[in-house]
C-alpha positions as CSV (number, residue, x, y, z in Angstrom):
1,X,0.0,0.1,0.1
2,X,2.9,2.4,1.1
3,X,4.6,1.4,-2.5
4,X,1.3,2.2,-4.3
5,X,1.1,5.3,-2.7
6,X,4.5,6.5,-3.5
7,X,4.0,5.4,-7.0
8,X,1.0,7.6,-7.3
9,X,2.8,10.5,-6.0
10,X,5.6,9.9,-8.7
11,X,3.3,9.8,-11.4
12,X,1.6,13.0,-10.1
13,X,5.0,14.8,-10.5
14,X,6.2,13.1,-13.4
15,X,4.3,15.2,-16.2
16,X,5.9,18.6,-15.3
17,X,9.2,16.9,-15.2
18,X,8.4,15.3,-18.7
19,X,7.2,18.4,-20.3
20,X,10.4,20.2,-19.3
21,X,12.5,17.3,-20.7
22,X,10.5,17.8,-24.1
23,X,11.3,21.5,-23.9
24,X,14.9,21.1,-23.2
25,X,15.3,18.6,-25.9
26,X,13.3,20.9,-28.3
27,X,15.8,23.7,-27.5
28,X,18.7,21.2,-27.9
29,X,17.3,20.5,-31.6
30,X,16.9,24.2,-32.5
31,X,20.0,25.0,-31.0
32,X,21.8,22.0,-33.2
33,X,20.3,23.3,-36.4
34,X,21.1,26.8,-35.7
35,X,24.6,25.8,-34.9
36,X,24.9,23.8,-38.3
37,X,23.3,27.1,-40.0
38,X,26.0,29.3,-38.3
39,X,28.5,27.1,-39.5
40,X,27.6,27.1,-43.1
41,X,27.3,31.1,-42.7
42,X,30.9,31.0,-41.5
43,X,32.6,28.4,-43.7
């Protein structure tokens, strides 16, 4: 019962962390493509 309660609490906090990770991944992809574009502009 205690483990189930802990798991439920973890599930409640997971969407916010997941959304933050998706946002970070999107920023990383955008920065990667922008870096490639800057590299092509310079060289």
